[in-house]
N, CA, C and O of each residue as an XYZ file, in Angstrom:
280
protein
N     -27.886    -20.901    -41.991
C     -27.675    -22.002    -41.088
C     -28.624    -21.857    -39.907
O     -28.861    -20.756    -39.409
N     -29.155    -22.977    -39.477
C     -30.100    -22.981    -38.364
C     -29.338    -22.794    -37.055
O     -28.319    -23.443    -36.818
N     -29.837    -21.918    -36.228
C     -29.252    -21.678    -34.903
C     -30.322    -21.904    -33.849
O     -31.404    -21.321    -33.918
N     -30.024    -22.740    -32.884
C     -30.895    -22.883    -31.734
C     -30.034    -23.176    -30.516
O     -28.814    -23.294    -30.627
N     -30.663    -23.291    -29.366
C     -29.921    -23.471    -28.118
C     -29.094    -24.751    -28.117
O     -27.959    -24.757    -27.640
N     -29.652    -25.825    -28.643
C     -28.941    -27.101    -28.639
C     -27.697    -27.015    -29.518
O     -26.619    -27.443    -29.107
N     -27.836    -26.467    -30.719
C     -26.682    -26.334    -31.606
C     -25.614    -25.437    -31.000
O     -24.425    -25.741    -31.092
N     -26.020    -24.354    -30.391
C     -25.036    -23.471    -29.750
C     -24.290    -24.202    -28.641
O     -23.077    -24.052    -28.497
N     -25.015    -24.991    -27.863
C     -24.391    -25.738    -26.773
C     -23.419    -26.797    -27.300
O     -22.324    -26.957    -26.760
N     -23.815    -27.518    -28.350
C     -22.942    -28.535    -28.944
C     -21.694    -27.882    -29.521
O     -20.584    -28.372    -29.317
N     -21.871    -26.787    -30.233
C     -20.718    -26.100    -30.821
C     -19.792    -25.532    -29.752
O     -18.572    -25.553    -29.916
N     -20.353    -25.033    -28.671
C     -19.527    -24.519    -27.573
C     -18.745    -25.651    -26.920
O     -17.576    -25.471    -26.581
N     -19.366    -26.814    -26.738
C     -18.674    -27.969    -26.155
C     -17.559    -28.439    -27.080
O     -16.465    -28.773    -26.625
N     -17.839    -28.464    -28.370
C     -16.818    -28.865    -29.346
C     -15.639    -27.901    -29.321
O     -14.485    -28.328    -29.347
N     -15.920    -26.625    -29.271
C     -14.872    -25.605    -29.216
C     -14.055    -25.731    -27.929
O     -12.829    -25.620    -27.962
N     -14.720    -25.959    -26.806
C     -14.018    -26.097    -25.527
C     -13.126    -27.337    -25.529
O     -12.003    -27.292    -25.027
N     -13.613    -28.438    -26.087
C     -12.824    -29.669    -26.166
C     -11.594    -29.449    -27.039
O     -10.493    -29.872    -26.683
N     -11.776    -28.794    -28.173
C     -10.647    -28.519    -29.066
C      -9.653    -27.575    -28.399
O      -8.443    -27.778    -28.498
N     -10.145    -26.564    -27.733
C      -9.261    -25.606    -27.058
C      -8.463    -26.291    -25.955
O      -7.287    -25.989    -25.756
N      -9.105    -27.218    -25.234
C      -8.446    -27.960    -24.165
C      -7.229    -28.725    -24.691
O      -6.255    -28.932    -23.967
N      -7.297    -29.141    -25.957
C      -6.218    -29.912    -26.579
C      -5.412    -29.067    -27.563
O      -4.726    -29.606    -28.433
N      -5.496    -27.740    -27.424
C      -4.762    -26.808    -28.305
C      -5.048    -27.064    -29.781
O      -4.169    -26.898    -30.626
N      -6.279    -27.467    -30.087
C      -6.748    -27.706    -31.452
C      -5.895    -28.748    -32.182
O      -5.799    -28.729    -33.409
N      -5.279    -29.656    -31.421
C      -4.452    -30.732    -31.976
C      -5.335    -31.961    -32.172
O      -5.755    -32.595    -31.204
N      -5.612    -32.291    -33.431
C      -6.536    -33.387    -33.725
C      -6.023    -34.714    -33.207
O      -6.815    -35.562    -32.797
N      -4.710    -34.913    -33.218
C      -4.143    -36.166    -32.705
C      -4.360    -36.272    -31.190
O      -4.680    -37.348    -30.684
N      -4.188    -35.180    -30.481
C      -4.409    -35.178    -29.036
C      -5.887    -35.411    -28.727
O      -6.219    -36.118    -27.776
N      -6.770    -34.819    -29.525
C      -8.210    -35.015    -29.308
C      -8.585    -36.479    -29.539
O      -9.336    -37.062    -28.757
N      -8.059    -37.075    -30.619
C      -8.366    -38.478    -30.920
C      -7.824    -39.390    -29.830
O      -8.499    -40.334    -29.418
N      -6.607    -39.118    -29.357
C      -6.022    -39.933    -28.291
C      -6.865    -39.838    -27.021
O      -7.083    -40.844    -26.344
N      -7.336    -38.646    -26.696
C      -8.171    -38.463    -25.520
C      -9.481    -39.236    -25.658
O      -9.922    -39.889    -24.712
N     -10.097    -39.164    -26.824
C     -11.357    -39.881    -27.042
C     -11.148    -41.392    -26.962
O     -11.983    -42.100    -26.399
N     -10.033    -41.898    -27.522
C      -9.739    -43.331    -27.409
C      -9.542    -43.729    -25.946
O     -10.052    -44.760    -25.506
N      -8.799    -42.909    -25.192
C      -8.565    -43.205    -23.781
C      -9.877    -43.197    -23.003
O     -10.086    -44.043    -22.133
N     -10.759    -42.251    -23.308
C     -12.054    -42.198    -22.619
C     -12.885    -43.431    -22.949
O     -13.569    -43.975    -22.082
N     -12.825    -43.873    -24.210
C     -13.576    -45.058    -24.612
C     -13.071    -46.281    -23.848
O     -13.868    -47.078    -23.354
N     -11.753    -46.428    -23.751
C     -11.185    -47.567    -23.033
C     -11.470    -47.502    -21.541
O     -11.640    -48.537    -20.897
N     -11.523    -46.293    -20.984
C     -11.778    -46.123    -19.556
C     -13.243    -46.377    -19.203
O     -13.572    -46.597    -18.037
N     -14.110    -46.347    -20.196
C     -15.519    -46.583    -19.937
C     -16.229    -45.379    -19.363
O     -17.164    -45.530    -18.576
N     -15.802    -44.182    -19.744
C     -16.443    -42.962    -19.240
C     -17.879    -42.818    -19.721
O     -18.688    -42.168    -19.059
N     -18.201    -43.405    -20.842
C     -19.562    -43.355    -21.356
C     -19.813    -44.627    -22.151
O     -18.865    -45.262    -22.614
N     -21.066    -45.006    -22.316
C     -21.352    -46.244    -23.039
C     -21.067    -46.080    -24.532
O     -21.343    -45.034    -25.120
N     -20.519    -47.116    -25.121
C     -20.260    -47.141    -26.554
C     -21.171    -48.201    -27.146
O     -21.133    -49.360    -26.733
N     -21.984    -47.811    -28.104
C     -22.937    -48.723    -28.723
C     -22.299    -49.298    -29.978
O     -21.883    -48.565    -30.875
N     -22.231    -50.600    -30.023
C     -21.695    -51.280    -31.207
C     -22.765    -52.253    -31.699
O     -23.298    -53.055    -30.932
N     -23.062    -52.166    -32.971
C     -24.047    -53.047    -33.578
C     -23.320    -54.069    -34.443
O     -22.265    -53.767    -35.002
N     -23.873    -55.272    -34.560
C     -23.251    -56.244    -35.462
C     -23.375    -55.756    -36.902
O     -24.297    -55.004    -37.218
N     -22.469    -56.168    -37.773
C     -22.580    -55.731    -39.172
C     -23.872    -56.233    -39.803
O     -24.388    -57.296    -39.460
N     -24.368    -55.447    -40.719
C     -25.579    -55.852    -41.423
C     -25.259    -57.003    -42.370
O     -24.175    -57.058    -42.951
N     -26.211    -57.919    -42.518
C     -25.971    -59.008    -43.474
C     -25.989    -58.454    -44.899
O     -26.645    -57.447    -45.164
N     -25.277    -59.105    -45.809
C     -25.280    -58.626    -47.198
C     -26.675    -58.742    -47.808
O     -27.459    -59.629    -47.470
N     -26.949    -57.819    -48.713
C     -28.244    -57.860    -49.398
C     -28.264    -59.019    -50.385
O     -27.235    -59.342    -50.979
N     -29.422    -59.648    -50.568
C     -29.500    -60.797    -51.476
C     -29.137    -60.440    -52.919
O     -28.630    -61.285    -53.657
N     -29.395    -59.181    -53.328
C     -29.105    -58.797    -54.710
C     -27.653    -58.333    -54.884
O     -27.234    -58.000    -55.993
N     -26.885    -58.313    -53.781
C     -25.477    -57.934    -53.858
C     -25.223    -56.445    -53.933
O     -24.070    -56.021    -54.019
N     -26.282    -55.632    -53.903
C     -26.118    -54.182    -53.995
C     -25.519    -53.641    -52.703
O     -25.722    -54.198    -51.624
N     -24.783    -52.551    -52.833
C     -24.203    -51.884    -51.678
C     -25.146    -50.784    -51.230
O     -25.616    -49.993    -52.049
N     -25.426    -50.728    -49.936
C     -26.300    -49.705    -49.395
C     -25.452    -48.502    -49.009
O     -24.494    -48.622    -48.245
N     -25.813    -47.352    -49.541
C     -25.104    -46.120    -49.233
C     -26.095    -45.178    -48.563
O     -27.232    -45.034    -49.012
N     -25.652    -44.540    -47.483
C     -26.538    -43.603    -46.785
C     -26.937    -42.486    -47.733
O     -26.088    -41.900    -48.403
N     -28.204    -42.199    -47.788
C     -28.715    -41.154    -48.667
C     -28.496    -39.787    -48.047
O     -28.585    -39.628    -46.830
N     -28.215    -38.818    -48.872
C     -28.091    -37.442    -48.437
C     -29.488    -36.859    -48.444
O     -30.078    -36.721    -49.516
N     -30.050    -36.507    -47.279
C     -31.428    -36.016    -47.244
C     -31.591    -34.674    -47.967
O     -32.714    -34.271    -48.271
N     -30.490    -33.983    -48.241
C     -30.577    -32.715    -48.934
C     -30.828    -32.909    -50.430
O     -31.272    -31.986    -51.113
N     -30.544    -34.110    -50.934
C     -30.733    -34.384    -52.355
C     -32.032    -35.134    -52.573
O     -32.404    -35.984    -51.764
N     -32.717    -34.829    -53.649
C     -33.926    -35.542    -53.989
C     -33.547    -36.794    -54.767
O     -32.530    -36.821    -55.461
N     -34.359    -37.817    -54.649
C     -34.099    -39.067    -55.373
C     -34.068    -38.809    -56.860
O     -34.939    -38.126    -57.400
N     -33.062    -39.358    -57.523
C     -32.942    -39.202    -58.958
C     -32.242    -37.940    -59.399
O     -31.966    -37.781    -60.588
N     -31.943    -37.034    -58.483
C     -31.248    -35.794    -58.841
C     -29.785    -36.090    -59.099
O     -29.172    -36.903    -58.408
N     -29.236    -35.430    -60.089
C     -27.819    -35.660    -60.412
C     -26.978    -34.494    -60.018
O     -25.763    -34.515    -60.216
């Protein structure tokens, strides 16, 4: 696994946030919803993408997999 300063900082922040809420996922989600409603940080919302003309569903590609690999 890649380790650098940014990843260590993000992981430490994630750990501190979880510890603050006693690792209770419901409490963490409630806090994040409350912060979103309070406007503590900007939330970016994009309009939905229009459907493709061929009707195909677009699925995000996994960059770890090569095209055509099964």
